[in-house]
N, C-alpha and C positions, 0 to 999 in steps of 0.2 A: 852882187850881181849874179851869183851862181844860184839863181832862183829855183833851179830844178834839183839841186843837191840836198838842200836842207831847208826846212821851213823857217828855222831861226837859228841863231848862233848860241842860244842859251836854252836851258831846260824850262819847260812849262808844265803845269798840271795837265795830264792827259791820260786817256784810256785808249788802248789799241786792242782790237779783237780781229783775229784772222782765222780762217778755216781753210785747211789744205786737204785735197783729196788726190790720192795716188792709186792708179789702177793699172796693173800690168796686163798685157795682152793675154787672152785665153783665161782671164780671171785668176792668174797665178798668185799674185799678191795684191791685197787691197789695204789701204791705210787711210784712216780719217784722223786729222790732226788739228784740233782747235787750240789756239794760243791766245792767252790774255796777258796784257802788259799794263801795269799801272805805274805812272811816273808822277812825282810831286816834289815841289820845292817846299821844304819845311823851315827854311830861313833863306836869307838872301844869297847864301854861298853854299848851301848843301842840298843835295838831291837824293831821293830814295826811289829805287825801281824794284818792282816785284813782278816776276813773270811766272806764269803757270802754263805747262804744256801737258796735254792729255792725248796720247795716241791709242787708237784702236787698230790693231794689226791682225790680219788673218790671211790664210792662203797656203801656199806650198812653195818650197824652195829646194833646189837640187841638193842631194845629200853628199855628192862627191863620188858616189858609186858609178861605174861605167854604165852606159846604156845597155838595156836588156832587151832581147828579142822576145816578142810576143809569140806564144805557141797555142795551138788548138789541136784537139783530138781529131784524127782522120782515120776512118775505118775502111779497110780495103778487103776485097774477097780474092783469095788465092785458089785457083783450080789446079787439081792434079789428076793424072790419068794412070790407071793400072789395068793389067790384063790377068784374068784367071783362066786356067785350063780346065775344061769340064769334059769328063768322059761321056761318050755316047754309045749307042747300040753297036754290036759287032766289033767292039774295040776301037771305034773311031773317037777322036777328040775334037773339041771345039774351043776356040779362044773367045772369051767374053770380055768386052771392054767396059771398064767401070770409071766414071768421072765423079770425083768428090770435091767439095769446096769447104774452105775454112775462112773465118773472118779474123783479121789482125788489126789491132788498134795501136796507133803511135802518135806521139806529140810532134807536130811539124811546125817550124817557125814560119811566121808570115808577117807581112806589113813592115812598117818603119820601126826601128828600135825605140824603146821607151826610156826616157831619162828618169831614173828613180827620184822621187820627190818626198820631202818630209813635210807633212801637214802640221800647221800650228795655228794658234789663236792666242792673243795676249793683249794686255792693257799696260800702257806705260804712263807714268806720272812723273813729270819733271818740274822742280821748283827752283827758282833762282832769286836771291835777294842781293841787291847791290846798293852801296852807299858811296856817294861821291861828294867831296868837299873841295871848294876852291879857296886858296889862300894866296891872294894877289895873283902872281903869274904861275903859281903852282896848282896842279890838279891832282888830288889824291883820291884813290878809290879802292874799295875792297868788296868782294862778293863771295857768297857761299851758294853752292848748287847741290841739289840732292835729286836723285832719280831712282825709281823703283819699278820693277815689273816682277812677274812670277818667278823668274829664274835669274834675276840680275838686280844688283843694287850698286849705286855709285854715290860718292861724296867727294866734293872738290872745293877748293878755296883758291881765290886769286887776289893778288894785290898789284896795283898799278900806280906809277908815279909819272906825271907829265908836267912839262913846263913850256910856257909860251915865250917866244922871243920876237924881236923885230916888229914891235907894235902889233903883236898877236897874228902875224902872218906866218909864223913858224911854230910848230908844235912837235915836241919830242916826247915819246912815251917809252917807258920801260915797265915790264911786268913779270911776275912769277906766279905760276899756277902749280898746285900739287893736288893729287887725287888718289883715292883708293876705291877699288871696285871689288865686289863679291860676285862670283859666278857659281851658279848651281850646276854641278855635273850630274846629269840625270842617271847615267849608268851606275855611278858609284854612290848616288844619293848623299853627296857632300858638297860643301861650299869651298871653292878655291878663291884665292885673292890675287890681285895684281895692283901694283903701284905705278904712278906716273908723275913726271915732273916736266915742266916746260918753261923756258924763258923766252920773252918776246921784247923786241925793240922796234919802234916805228917812227917815221918822220912824215909829218903832214906839212906841205909847203904851198902857200899861195904864190903862184908864179906871177899872176897879174889878176885884175878883177874878173877875168873870165876863165882862168885856168887854175886847176888845183891838182897837185901831185902827192900821192901817198906811196911810200916805200916802207916795207916791213920785212922782218926776218925772225925766225924762231928756231930754237933747238929744243928737242924734247926726247924723253926716254921713257919707255914702259917696261916693266919687269914683272915676272910672276907667271900666272896662268894666262897665256895668250892664245890658246887654241880656241876654236869654235866647237863647243861641246856637241853640236848636232851634225858636224861634218865628218866624212869618212874618206878613206882612200884605199884603192885596191893594190895590195903588195903581194906579188907572187900569187895572184888570183884569190887572195884572202882579204876580206873587207876588214880594215882596221880603223879605229878612231884616229883622226889626223893628229900629227904631232909637229908643232912649230917650235922655233927657238924660244927660250924663256926671257929674252930681252930684245927690244926693238928700239933702235935709236933713229930719230927722224930729223930732217932738216928741211925748212920751208922758206922760200923767198917769194915775195909778192909785190907787184907794182900795179897801181891804179892811176889813170889819168882821166880827169874830168875837164872837158873843154866845152864852153858855151859858144855856139855859132849864132851870134846876134842877128845877122840878116835872115837866117832861116827860122828864128824863134825856137831853136832846139839846142840840145846838149848831147855830146857824145861821152860815153863812159867806156874806156878800154882797160882791160885787166889781163894780167899774166901771172901765173903761179907756177913755181918750180918746186917739186917735191922729190926727196930722195930718202931712203931708209936703209937700215942694215939688213933687211930681208932681201935686198937686191932690187927693190921696186924704184924706178925713176919715172916720174909723171910730169907732164906739161899740160897746163890748162890755159886756154885762150878764150876771152869773153868780150863781146861787144854789145852795148845797149845804146839805143838812140831814144832820147826823150824829146818828143815833138809836142810843142804847145799848140793847142787849137782853141783860139778864142781866149776867153778869160778863165774858163773853168775846167777845161779838158786837157789831158796829156795822154798821148799814145806812146807806148814804150815797146817797140819790137826788140828782140834780143836773140843772140845766138851764142852758144858755148860749145867748144870742142875740147875733149879730154882724151889723152892717150897715155898708156903706161906700159912699162916692160913687165915681164913676169917675175915673180919671186924666185929666188935661187932654188927653192925646194918644191916648186910647183910642177906637177905633171898629171895628165889624166890617168896614167898607170905607172906602177913602180915595180922593180924587181931587185933581188938581192936583199941587202940589209941597210937601207938608207937610215941615216941618223934622224933626219927631219923629212916630213912628207905631208903634202896637202894637195887635194884635188878640188879645192874651193875655187870656182870659176872667177871669183873676185880677185884672185891673185894671179890670174892668167895674163898673157899679153893681150891687151884689148883697147878699144877706143869707144867713146860715147859722144853722141851729138844731141844737143838740146836746143830747140828753137821754139819761139813763141811770141805772144803779144799780151801786153798788159794795158788796161784802160784805167786811167785815174781821173776821178771827178771831184772837183773842189767847189761845192755850191756856196761856200763862204769861208771866212778866215778860220773857223773853228771846227770844220768838218771836212774829212777827206775819205772817199770811198774808192775801192779798187777791185778789179776783176781781171784775172789772168788765166791764160791757157798755155801750156808747154807740151811739146811732144819730145819724148826721151827715147833714144835708141842706143843699144849697146851691141857691139860686134867683136868677135874674136879676131886676133891678128896673128894666130899661130899656125896658119895654113890648114885649118880644119882639124888639128889634133884634138882640140876641145870640141865637144858636140855643139853645133850652132844653137841647139835648143836650150842650152844652158844660159845663154845671154838674153836678158829680157828687154822688151820695149814697153813703154808705158805712156799713159795720158795723165797729165797733172793739171789740176784746176785749183786756183787759189782765189779767195775773196777776203776782203778786209775793210775795216772801218776804223778811223781815228777821230777822236773827239778831244778838243782842247777846252780847258775850263778857265 
């Protein structure tokens, strides 16, 4: 009866294509992101999924340097007066007044301070291959993911085990993911590495024919080169490459409730996510989406999402002394984001689904203006997709 949650309870041969477009205000960052997914049953109990993502990214991002004042040359004329004594006839003297002028040029600050930006342009390719096999009440899956761009490469693998209970109304999953990334450090012209590992457990429970509950939690750790190679910080008025701890442990809890409201022909999806890590960042995310069925073929899905986080222990706009770790990356500041939008879904038949969505994204600092407000972006996000079942 949860007709708005999933098209079916089992995999089918299908192709999904979606296109995402992200544009920050003032044309700061622009991203085009096409995604292609192919899913197929190659026997009665096994499924293969192949996904490809290609991002085109360009624009400019804050470097972490403090805002700089603009200056312009201003030329002024300085006048000075002097007197000369001139001898006259019969021993008389006369004072002669002389006025001279000189021009002086100086750099004078003006206007609003400018936030230093790093311009960039890149292409990202991501590939993911997943195999899933069902053995009676057990579901086994494994995946391999690879990503590459001009200054970054990543390779990760995941294995998951799930089992259904209570006449398939309860599903318990457990998984483990490991990865290794290579990061190009432009200043040193060398590649540095980082390793990550994450464990996940989840419970999916059908409460009744119109209510579904999902609860999950994960523990993860990353170690190695965790700096952003393009970010800097001002330490005693000297611009230095940022330096973060070489290990980051994270803990995540997630709850999702799907509830169908039959008299309204709609369904509510409510989510909450709690995040905490050893950098000192604690974040809360709240989300609501309403799926409204209109007639036989249309669904409207308005949504709102609110996110807030505390600052990292080593974040500040400016530093003094000899800090062990320091970063002025605005993404580690105390901040909040609000995303709201609308998605339209059209199902002209059982084998085709199309969608078009728009979201408005805003980010604001919550540190009393210590971080320049210009660092926090706002953006328009447009997504379009089509799904075809065979």
